[in-house]
N, C-alpha and C positions, 0 to 999 in steps of 0.2 A: 257194534250197532248202530246202525249207514243212520245217520244224521236225516231229520224229515228239514227240510231247510224252509217250505212253499205250503202253507193247507188252504183247501177250499173245501168250504163245509157250505153245503146247501146251494151253491150260488141262484140265483133268481135276477134275469135286469129287462126291461124293456123301453123303447124310443117309443114316449106316447102310449098312442093310445093300440100301438103295430104286437103284431105277434110275440110272446117274446126269444128274445135275443139269446138269451139262457132263462136255462129254468130247470130248478134244482140240480146245477153241474158240483160233483164233490170231488177234491182231486189234492194225490197229495207227493210231492217231488222231491225226491232226495238228492242231497250234492250230488253231483257230479253226472247227473244225470244227463243222457241226449236226449232228448223227450220230440218226433214228427210229431206232427196234428195237422188232422187228414179233414179233409170234410170240402159240400163244396163251397161256391161262394151265399151270403145269404146263412154258415152254417154254426157262425156265431165262434171263430178263431181269434176276431180282431175284438171285440165286446171283452172275451174272455182274458185278451193279455192287457185291452185298458184295463179290465178288476182288477189284473196279476201286478198291476204296474199303480195305483194308486187312482189313475186319472178321472174312474170310471168308480164312484160308490155303491156296491151292489143294494138292490133293493129289497132285500132276502141274504139268511145264511154272511160267512167272513169268510173276511181272505186270516191265513195268522201268517204272520211270518215268522219264525227261527223263533216258532215257542208263541210267538206274543203278538195278540189280536192289535186285529188295523182297524182303527174307525178314520178313513178318509176324508168325514167331515173337519176332523182335527191337522190345523197343519202340523204340527210334530208328526204326527200317523203319517197324512201323505207324504213329506218327506223326505223319511225313513223308507219309505215302502217306496217312493221313487227312483234314489240310492240303491237300497239294495236289488232290486228287479229293475233289471235296466231295458229298455225297450228301441227299436232301430221298424222305424215303418217303412211298408212301402215302398213309397214314391219318396229317392231321397230330398226331394227338393221342399215336400210339408213340413223336413227336421234342420234343414240349412237357413239359418237366419241372419248371417253376419256378414259383416262385406269382404271379408280372411277365412281363409282356411285355420291361423290359430284361434281366432275373438269365437269364430265356429265351435270350437273343438272345446277353449278355457269356459262358453259360455256354462253348462250346463252344472259345472262345478262353481261357477258364478253366485249363481242363481242360489247352493247350495251356503253360501255363509262365508266359503272360504278366499282369501287375501289372494289379489291381484297375482304376490308372487307366487303362491299355490300353487293358481288356477294354470297360468304361464307351464309352470313343471310341469303337473300333470299332463296337461296338453301336449306338450313339448313330448313329455316318456310314449302315451298313447301316440303320437303320430311314427313317434320308433317303432310303436311295435306296431302297425299296419301299414310300413313301409312307404312311408312323407316325409322319410327327413326332407328338406327345402324347399316345400309346401309353405310354406307358413303364410305368408303372405301372398298368397295366389291366390283370386276374388274364384268363389266354387263354382261360380257359373259358366267357369271354362273350361271346365273338369271335364274327364270322361267320363258315362253312366257307374265303372266300374271303380273311381277315382271317389267320386261324387258316396261313393255306398260308403266305401273305404273312411270319408268323415267322417259318416254319419256314425259309424262301429267307435271312431276310435272318439268323439264327443261323449257319445252313454261309457268305454270302459275308460276314464276320463275320469266320471267319479265314482269310479273298485266297483262294482254292483256285481257281488256274488250270484246272482240268476241274469243270462242277458233271453231275450224274446227276441225275434226276429222274424218277423211279419214277412213273406214273399222275397225273402234278400235274393232269390236269382231271376229278379223279376224285370225284365229291359233289361240281363246283360247277354252277350254275346258270350258261344260256349269258351270262349278264355276265360271269361271274368269270372260263368258257373264252375269253373278250376278250379281257379284263383280262388275267392268265395271257400271248395271243399279246404281247398290249403289252409286257409286261415283261421274257419273255425276248427281242426284240428288242435292246433294251434296255443286256440283258445283255449280249447277242452282243458289241453295238455298243461297249463297253467291251471286249471281250476276249477272254472267255469261250470256252472251247472249252466245247459243249454236250450232253449225253446224256441222250436224253430215252423213255423202256421205255412204250410207250404200246396200246391198243387202236384205236386212232382212225386209221385209214388217211386221208380227208380234210383232216384235222392233218399228220401225215406226208409226205403229196406236195404238198403247198402250203409249207410249213413248213423239207421237213431237204437238207440238201447233200448227203449218202448214206440209206441204206437196211438197215439190219441186219436178217436174216430168222432168227430162231430154229424150232427146231423137236425136239423131247425131246434138249434141253440143246448140240445141233447147230447149224452157225453155216450156215443153206442158202444164201444169197446177200449176199451186199455190191454191194450198187446206187446211183448216181443214181435217186432215184423214176419220172421219165419213165422210166427204164431196166426197174424191178422193177414194172412192172405191165404191160407190153406180153403178159411171162410166167404163162398163164394153167395151165399144167399147173405150175407152182412156187406159184404162188399155192391153188392145188386144194391143194396138199397142205398147204399152213401154213395153213388154211381161211380165206384172206382173201380180201376182196373189192374187186373196181380201184375207185377215188375216185369220186366223183357227179363231179367237170370230167372226174377222164379216159374216163370211160363217154360221157361229152355229148359230149368231144371229139372222138374216137373215131366216134359220130352223125352227127356235121358235116363226118368225115371228112380231119379234122385230128392222128389219129394220130400221121401221122410228126413232128412237133412241138407239142407239145399246152398248152397256155397254162396257168398255174396258179396260177391268179386269177381273183376272178368279175370282173374290172376286161378283166385281159388277152384273157379271150375272150368280152369288150363289144366292146372294140378291134379284134376277129379279126372279131365277126361285123361289123362297124360296116365296117370297111374291104373287106370282101367286097363286102359291098355296096352300096358305092362304087362295086370296082371294075366291078363287070358290072348296074352301073346304064345305062342302052338310051340312048346319045346320038340327040339329035333332030336 
């Protein structure tokens, strides 16, 4: 039986008198899933993540983590949710606060009440996972964008969450940094982490995710596997999304029924069809 690790029930949230940032959103997240959250600016993706992590308390509905309803007005529940569901913000500079890399990565663990010794141990282990050995005493402000991103992810991993939320993780990264990030996400998934990524990148979502959530004006428009989602042209138009390049190529080649999700798979399918159609002497 698949474990439901995080459940959202009829969540509603608004900022002051503005239109709802979340409206009646319900969702179940299974352990080990890779979920892409798609939608334009103002769709509610960041607010969703902040409610999942306990930074925001929904004005209606509830968040259930590992079968336990969480009331984030209570410090105990807020800490439990913040530890179990880690969040990495879009801009690393918003999350980095300490003068050294080691101090920054250890900060969240200390905030959970662990000892200095345990915090340092967890921080060093997390830095090792992210390939940042030797960065412990460096000043974060002098790191590259990709290095800063890895530091913020290390700071969350040090708290040993079961779910990791990443808000536009590839923002401001160059192509090499984005490629390295995808490799890192794969390693984290192989270690058993449940991953949710808010992104505008439909090509990434198509090739990476098990499920795609489509949001628009605080509502959940769709919850589908990517190979099913991108067949729905009216839905994509409503959410201002374009089909991924590979999906469009597959459709042009008559492969829409079972579209390839990687370049390598597309190449193999084309080679296979050429071989099948080769005339016999």
